[in-house]
Structures are given as structure tokens and as C-alpha cells.
C-alpha positions in Angstrom: -16.7 207.1 203.4 -13.0 207.8 204.0 -11.0 209.2 201.1 -9.7 206.4 198.8 -6.5 207.0 197.0 -5.8 206.2 193.4 -3.4 203.3 194.2 -6.0 201.6 196.3 -8.5 201.9 193.5 -6.0 200.5 191.1 -5.5 197.4 193.3 -9.2 197.3 194.0 -10.0 197.1 190.3 -8.1 193.8 190.0 -10.5 192.3 192.6 -13.5 194.1 191.2 -12.9 192.7 187.8 -12.5 189.2 189.2 -15.8 189.6 191.1 -17.5 190.8 187.9 -16.2 187.8 186.0 -17.4 185.5 188.7 -20.9 187.0 189.0 -21.2 187.7 185.2 -22.8 184.4 184.4 -25.5 185.0 187.0 -26.6 188.3 185.4 -27.0 192.0 186.1 -29.3 191.6 189.1 -26.8 189.3 190.9 -24.0 191.9 190.3 -26.2 194.7 191.7 -27.1 192.5 194.8 -23.4 191.8 195.4 -22.6 195.4 195.2 -25.4 196.3 197.6 -24.3 193.7 200.1 -20.7 194.9 199.9 -21.7 198.6 200.3 -23.8 197.7 203.3 -20.8 196.0 204.9 -18.6 199.1 204.2 -21.2 201.3 205.7 -21.4 199.1 208.8 -17.6 199.2 209.2 -17.7 203.0 209.1 -20.1 203.0 212.0 -18.6 200.1 213.9 -14.9 200.5 214.7 -14.7 197.0 216.2 -15.9 195.4 213.0 -13.6 197.6 211.0 -10.7 196.6 213.2 -11.6 192.9 213.0 -11.7 193.0 209.2 -8.5 195.0 208.7 -6.2 194.2 211.5 -3.2 192.0 210.7 -3.3 190.9 214.4 -6.4 188.8 213.6 -5.4 185.4 212.1 -6.7 184.5 208.6 -8.2 181.3 209.9 -10.0 182.9 212.8 -11.3 185.6 210.5 -12.5 183.0 208.0 -14.4 181.1 210.7 -16.1 184.3 212.0 -17.0 185.5 208.5 -18.7 182.1 207.8 -20.6 182.3 211.1 -21.7 185.9 210.6 -22.7 185.8 206.9 -23.2 182.3 205.5 -26.9 181.6 205.3 -28.0 185.2 205.9 -26.1 186.7 202.9 -25.6 185.5 199.3 -22.9 182.8 198.8 -21.3 185.1 196.3 -20.9 187.8 199.0 -19.4 185.4 201.5 -17.1 183.8 198.9 -15.9 187.2 197.9 -15.1 188.1 201.5 -13.2 184.8 201.9 -11.1 185.5 198.8 -10.3 188.9 200.1 -9.4 187.4 203.5 -7.1 184.8 202.0 -5.3 187.5 200.1 -5.2 189.9 203.1 -7.2 192.5 201.3 -10.2 193.0 203.6 -8.5 196.3 204.8 -9.0 197.5 201.3 -12.7 196.7 201.2 -13.9 200.3 200.7 -11.5 200.7 197.7 -12.5 197.4 196.2 -16.2 198.2 196.6 -15.7 201.6 194.9 -13.7 200.0 192.1 -16.5 197.4 191.7 -19.1 200.2 191.4 -17.0 202.0 188.8 -16.5 198.8 186.8 -20.2 198.0 187.0 -21.1 201.5 186.0 -18.7 201.3 183.0 -20.3 198.1 181.9 -23.7 199.9 181.9 -22.3 203.0 180.2 -22.7 205.2 183.2 -20.2 208.0 184.0 -19.8 209.8 187.3 -20.2 213.6 187.1 -19.4 215.8 190.1 -21.0 219.2 189.9 -20.2 222.1 192.2 -22.5 225.1 192.1 -23.1 228.1 194.3 -26.8 227.3 194.6 -28.9 224.2 194.1 -29.4 223.3 190.4 -32.8 223.6 188.9 -34.3 220.5 187.3 -34.1 222.2 183.9 -30.3 222.8 184.4 -29.8 219.3 185.6 -31.4 217.9 182.5 -29.4 220.2 180.2 -26.2 219.1 182.0 -27.2 215.5 181.6 -27.8 216.0 177.9 -24.5 217.8 177.4 -22.5 215.2 179.3 -24.2 212.4 177.3 -23.3 214.3 174.0 -19.7 214.6 175.2 -19.2 211.1 176.5 -21.8 208.9 174.9 -22.6 207.7 178.4 -25.4 208.2 180.9 -24.3 210.7 183.5 -24.8 210.0 187.2 -24.7 213.4 188.9 -23.3 214.1 192.3 -24.1 217.6 193.3 -22.3 219.8 195.9 -23.3 223.3 196.9 -20.2 225.5 197.3 -20.9 229.2 197.9 -17.2 230.0 197.4 -17.5 229.6 193.6 -19.8 232.7 193.6 -21.8 231.4 190.5 -21.6 229.2 187.5 -20.6 225.5 187.7 -17.5 223.4 188.2 -18.1 220.0 186.5 -15.8 217.0 186.9 -16.2 214.1 184.4 -13.6 211.5 185.2 -10.3 213.2 185.0 -11.6 216.2 183.0 -12.6 219.4 184.8 -14.7 222.1 183.3 -14.6 225.2 185.4 -17.1 227.8 184.5 -17.3 229.3 188.0 -17.5 233.1 188.6 -14.7 232.8 191.2 -12.4 231.2 188.6 -13.3 233.8 186.0 -12.7 236.6 188.5 -9.3 235.1 189.5 -8.3 234.8 185.8 -9.4 238.4 185.1 -7.4 239.6 188.1 -4.3 237.6 186.9 -4.6 239.2 183.4 -4.9 242.7 184.9 -1.9 242.1 187.1 0.1 240.8 184.1 -1.0 243.8 182.0 -0.1 246.2 184.8 3.3 244.6 185.2 4.0 244.9 181.4 3.0 248.5 181.5 5.2 249.3 184.5 8.1 247.5 182.7 7.5 249.5 179.5 7.3 252.8 181.5 10.7 252.0 183.2 12.3 251.2 179.8 10.8 254.4 178.4 12.4 256.5 181.1 15.8 254.8 181.0 
């Protein structure tokens, strides 16, 4: 998925919250189904540039897009899904579909007390370390962590953990960088004190 900026997520949250209110009466399963249908459409637009252009181009009229959406999805997808697309179409927000779907996922996870945790490590995490990390994040946040792991050899060792806006950097690369900076600062202080001694 293309990178989604914070402003798009902010606007996306408005629509996501409206969708959650709309589907709330139908229960958790209906919310999950709607999210799955929307995610599938986003994935399809990522692989089909014609569909992506059709949904996002201001050159396509709202009425024409409405009619095509009805023909494509009504009857084969949930009414909630089609109705959601039609609301986004009427408000010229279909171009923001990826951001709206991501915002919906975040809002849905928040309702279920799930928090996204991005973990970067030099090597794949062992199951034991994953479990310890989940326990630690749960203790810190009170929420169930949903881990997203990335292997990044540049960090040399240790972990970089991102929980929402909080970043915990225990990587060897960062520790080496900080140690190097301290050594440079100490050397600079010593050079300055040597100069003042001789002057």
C-alpha cells in the first residue's frame, strides 16, 4: 500500500467513525466484514490502475461513478459496503479510500483494545522474545499488541519498537552512535581544556 500521510488519516477518521456508527448496530462481525471488503477493494486498486483511476479521477462524473459502483457491487457485496462507497463518492472522497480504510482499521482496533506495534530487529524474533514483547507492551499500554515485524540488519542487534507515537530504540547501532557522540564530545572538551591550559 502507498504511504498514507497523517492529514489523510485525520480526514479518513471522520469517515471511519461514521462507518463504525452505521455498522455498530449490526455487530462486530459486520464491522469486520465491511473492513475486509474495503481492504479487498484497496488491494484491487493497487493492482489495477484503471480501477484506481476510475475511483479517484475528478474527470469521472459522480453520477457515472455511482451507476458503475451499483452495477459492479450491488448484489455481490454487502449493502453496507456499497452504501459506504456511495457516501464516499457523493463527497468526492474515493481517492482517499486507502486512508479511510486504514483509519477504519485503527478505529476498529481501538474499540477492541488492540494497539499496533512495529518491531525492527537485525534477525527474526524468536517466539519466546515475541511473547515477552507482547507481555511488556500489554503491561505498558493495557492493550493487546498487534506486532508488525521487519528485519533490518543495519541496526546490528537489539530492537527498535514503535508503539503509536512512542519509539523505544534499544538497537546496537543507536547505542554505538550515542557512545561515539559521547566520545567526540569528551574529546572536544579535553581539547578545549588543553588549549585553555596552554594559553
